N, C-alpha and C positions, 0 to 999 in steps of 0.2 A: 322759318318763321312765314315764309308764304301761304302754306298749308294749315298755318294752326287752327284757324278759324274751322275750317273745313274739318279737321281731324277732332277737335271739340263734340261737333252735329254730329258723326259719328259714332264716335264715344256715347253721347247722349243717348242717341235712338237706341244703343245698341242696352245702355243700361234700363232705359225703360222697357225696351221689349224683355229683358232678364228678368226685372222686378215684375211684371205682367205674368209672366213666364212662372213665377214663384207663387205668385197668389192663385193661379189656377191649379197649380198642386195641393196648395191648404185647401181649397178647397175640395178637392177631390179628395182628400185625405180625410177630411171633416165629414165628406158624406154630404156635403150643402149642393148639389147637384144644380140646384136651382137658380143660385148665382152665377154656373158657369153659362149660361146663357148670356148673358152680358159681359164674361168673362174672353168666350171663347171669339164673337165677333170683334173685339177689342185686338186679339193678339191677331187675328185676320189682317186686318185695318193695318198694325205697324207693321206684318209682314210687306205686304203692299207698298207700304211707303216707305221701308226701308229698298226696296227691289225698283221702286220708282228711283230713289234717289241715285242708287249705284248706277241705273239705267241711263240716267240724266249723265251721272260725272263720267260714264264711261263713253256715250256718245263723243264729249267736250273733248275725252283724252283721243278717242280715235281722229275728230276733227282735227286736232292739234299734231297727231302723228302723219296724220297725210299733207300737212302742210307743210313738215319737215321733210317727208320724201321727198315732195315735188320742191323742196326748195323756196316755197312761197311766203317767206317773210315780212309779206306785206299785209297779209291778213289780220284783221283786228277783230277780237271777241270783245262782245258789246258788254260791258258790265253793266251798264246800268239798267238794262230790259233784264238783265238776269235772275231767277230765282237769289234769295239771300244766299241761300245755300251754297249756291257756284259762281258768287263774285269773287269770291279768292283764290279761287281753280281759275279762273277767268285772266282774273289781272293779272296770278301768277305765270300763266299763258302770254300774257301779253307783254311781260319783263323780258322772257326767255325770246320772245320773236323779236323785242329792239335789241337785244345785247347780240342774238344773231344777225340782225341787221347791220350792228356796227360793225361784228365781226367781217362779215361780208364785203362791206366798206372797203374795210382796211386792206381786205386780200387782196381786192379788186386794183386799188391804190397803188398796191405792192409790186401786184402783177403789171400795169400800168409803166412804174416807174422800172421796174426789169424789160420791158419790153421796148422803151425808148434808150435803156443804156443802152442793149443789146443791137438797135438798130445802128446806135451813134458808132462803136466800137468797129475799129476798123479788121477786126477778126472772125471770116466768115466761119458762121454755127450752124450746124445740122444737127438733128436728133430725129430716132427714127426708132421704130420696135423693133425688137432684138428677134425675135421668131418671126413676123410678118415683113419686116422690112420697109413697113410704111412710115413715109415721113411725117412726124408730129411736129417739128416748126423747123424753120430755117429761116433767116435773117438775110438784108437786104446785100450785106458784105460778101456773102456766100455766092448771090445771085451775080452783082458783079463781079469776084473774082473768076465765076465759071464761065460768065455770062449765060446763066441757067433763069430763064421766069420763071418755071416753077416744076416742081419734082414732085411724082407722088408716090415712087419706090426709092429706098437706094440703090435698086440692082438698075436702075434709068440712069444712076453716072455710069456704069459700065461700057453705053453706048457713047458716051462722049468722050472720056478719059478710060479706056478700060488699065491702062499703065496703073494709074493714079487709084482707079476701085479696087484693083488685087493690092497695092500696098496697103491700102485703107483697111481692108477685110484681113489679112495678114497680120495686124496689129493687135495688141495683146491690149487691153486695157490699164493704162498707168504709161505707157506707152509715148514717146518723141521721139519723131523722125523727121529731117528735111528732106523733102522729096522736092522736082522738079516737074513742074509743067507746061506746057506751050498754049500762049495766049497771045493771038495777033502779032504772029510769028517770029515774039519773043519769047524766050524762057525765063518763067518764073522761079524764084526759088520759095517753097512753102512750108512753114513748120508745123504738120501734123499731128496735133494729140488725141489720145482717143482715151473718155472714161464710162464710166456705166451709171445707171441709176433706175431707181425703182421709183415707178408714179401708177396709184390704182392698181396694187397686183400686178403690173406687166414691168417688165424690163426694158431700159431705153439704152441705147447705145447714142453718145454724146460725141461729134466728132468738131474740131476747131482749126481753123486753116488759117493759117496767120502770114501774111508777106512779109518774108525778112530779108527779100532780094539787097534794099534798098542799107540794110541795116549790116549784110555779109561783106558786100561791095564796098561799104565804108571801113570794116574790120579788114577785109583781104589789103584793101591798101594801104591801113594803117600798119598792118603786119610786114609788108613789101621795103615801107620807110626804114621800119624798125632794122629787116633782115639787113638791108645797106647800112643800118651804120652798124649794125653786127660784125659786117665784114668790115667793113673800112676800120673799126677799132680795132681788130684782132689782126690786120695786115697791115694796120700802123707798130702797133706793139711790136713787130716781129722786122718790118721793114726798117725802122728807127735805129735800133741797135747794129744791121748789116749796115746802112748806109756810113752811121760812125765809125766802124769797125773799118769799113773800106776807105773812108778820109784817114784814119790812121794808116795804115796799109802804104796810101798813096804820097803820105808824107815823110814813110819808112823807106819808099823805093826811090823819092827824091834823097833822101838823106845818104842811103844805099848808094844810089848815081856818081855821088861827089865824095865817095870813100873807097877804101882798097875791100875787096871781097870779104865777108866775113862771115863764117858759116853759121855763126847764131842767129845775125839778122836775119840770115835764107832760111834757117828753120821757123824763125817766128812768120816770115812771111807766109811761107807752104802753110802753116800752121790756122795764118787768119783766113788764109783764099778756103784749104779746108773749110774751115768753120761758115763761110757765107755758104759756099757749096753745098755743105750738108744741110743748114739752115732754111734755104731757098729751097730746096726739094721738100724739105717737112712742111715749108710754108704751103708749096703747091698741094701737097698730103692734106695738112691741115683743111685745106679752105674746101677740095674735094667733098673730106669727112665731114665738116659742118654743113655742108649743103645737103645731107641726107644723112642728117645727125639722127633725127628722128627715125630712121630707116637702119638706123645700125642694128643688127643682129651679133656681129661675131666683133672681135676685136682681133686685131693684127698683134698681139701677146707674144712679144721677146723676152726671155731672161736678160738682164739688165741688170751693172753692175749701180749702184747707186753713184759710186766714187767715178766713173766717166758721166753719168749725168751731170753732177754739179763742175765737174770739170768744163765740160760743153757750156755749159750755161752760163761759166765762169769765162769764158774764153771771148763767148758773145756779148756780154753785159760789160766787161772790162773797159771799153771804150768812152761807155756812159756813166761807168762808177768814179772814172779817173776822170773826167769833165766836170763833175756834180761834189770832187771829193768826198765820196762815199767811201766808209771802208764795208769790206765784204770778207764776213770770215766764215770760213766754212770747216764745222765740225763732224768728224766722221769716226765713230768709235771702232769698227770693223772696217777696213779696206776692203773686204770683200765682199761687205753683203750687199744682194743682189735684191730684186725683186723683179716680177713677170708684170711688164708692163703695155701697153700700147706706146712706143718712145715720143711718136709725133706728139700725140696727145697730150703727154703727161709733160711732156716739154713746154708746151704751150699753157697748160696751166701754171708751171712753175715759171713761164716768162711773164704770165697775166700778175702773180702775185709779187713777184719782184721789182715789176713797173709799178705796181700800188706803194710798195714799201718805200722806194726810189722816191715817190710821189711826195710819202707820208713823213722821210726824215729830210727833205730838204730845206726844210728851215731850223733845222737843230744844229749847234755850233759843234758838236762833235758826231754826223752821224753813222751810225752803224748798222749795217743788215747782218744777221747770223741765219745760214744754212746749214742744219744738222739731221740726221738718220738715226734712229736705232731700232732696234728688234725687241720690243717688251714682252714681258714674261709668259705671253699667251700666245708669243710667235706671229705676232700682227708686224705688221711695218709700217713704220710711223717717219712722214719726213716733215721737218719744221720751217717755219721762213720766219724769223722775231725781225724786230725793227723798234728803236727807241724813237720810233716818232711821237705823233701828236696823242695815238689811242683814239677810242671810239666810248661813246656815252652807251649804258644797257640800250636805252631804246633805240641806238641806232644800229644796232650790233642784230637786230630783232628783223632785220630791214636791210640789209646788205645782199641779200642771196637771194631777192626778190626779182626778179627780170625787170630791166629796162629802170630802177630806182639808181639814183646815181647823188654823192651829194657835190659832187663839181658840175660847173658849167658848161665843158664840155666832155662830159664823160656820157656815156650812153646806155651807162648802167648794166650792162649784157655780161661783163669781164668775170666777175664773182657769179653771178648762174649760171653760165658757160662751163666755168670750174668743174662746180658741183653737179652739173649735168655730166660733166667727162668723169669724176670720180664714183657717181652712180653708175653709168658704165661699166666701173672697172669691182663693181658690188664693191666698193670704199663710201669714204663719205668722206668732207672737210668740216672742222670746225673752228671755231676762232678764239682766241680768250684777249682780251683788251682792257686796259685800265688808262682812263683817260690822260692824258700830257704825259704818259710814261713808255705807251708803245703797246705795239698788238703783235700776239705770235698766231701765225695760220696752219693749224694742222689738216694734213694730209695722212688719213688712214685708210690702210689696203687690207 
């Protein structure tokens, strides 16, 4: 639309020239050579006018191209004093310059805004040309973190911190890594992130340095607190039944001292003492194992009769169950059924699940917990701990294995998470089936 009039003027000149040439051809054919004296100068004049018109337009275009090349969008083409045929062209150039000025102003505003944002962030940012190492840009946060007022090339960083420089150069684009640097005799942890970008046909490497010392210290502090809660929770789960069993044995000793010697009572006392000793040793081993649970690469696996596992659990928990009038049923179709497990860890899993079951059925009029085991057709061993307690809603089932999630005010939320970790170490899994108001079943799959 801008050059519509300009195009019409060109078309008009071409048409006039064509008609003049056509008349000249007719004169030649008719042999009216006398009239050619008038026609030939007219053709020459039209050609000169057409070339002059094109030259003016070409000069205008060249001037406009130069202004674009040097990004001189402030230049104004005078439309009022221009020849009539060039007015539309100059007006079009002015409109294009105005558009470029608006775009340039917007880009400058965005650049200034981005500059301010990058200066305000706590993350140190530096970019450099990949081929030469020449610094393209760095922000104030980078200068403060490293105490560097100026950096010409990224290789200058090697003189100030060679270890950090080597770490940064070895990283691939997209990688992130926490590195430590020493500033003012303090060790600072830095999250280093590297990426690539292309600008003006050049490749630039962008590095971000984020001080994460405070965040890591806070996380580490919380982790230690949770670890203490974990150890307290697990130890209490084992110590509570041991204490209850010890009280029961003490009462039996008093009763035994006032009665005649009965071999049955001696057997019970011996069994109880053996249970306390065995479980205490298991608790110590468990505590040591949990302390380095993430470092365990090989379990202390032994083939164990499920019957013995259930009987030991029953002996340990019987005083607590009797005290709360909870019935414990043991269902074992094959008395010779064996599983290859780390006894101490699996026993801790069963204790956790049994303690949770006791909590779930405590308000039931006829509380009952069932331990069962079977070998499925696919050869997999399965242990189940079922209760007729309160059960759980579906939305809760999805969360119970999340570390530190608990529905009890006094719970640490790590019992079931730990059970799952132990089962995963055994290359197994733990599942739960629950109906609210009817009870739950925890299934250990080996």
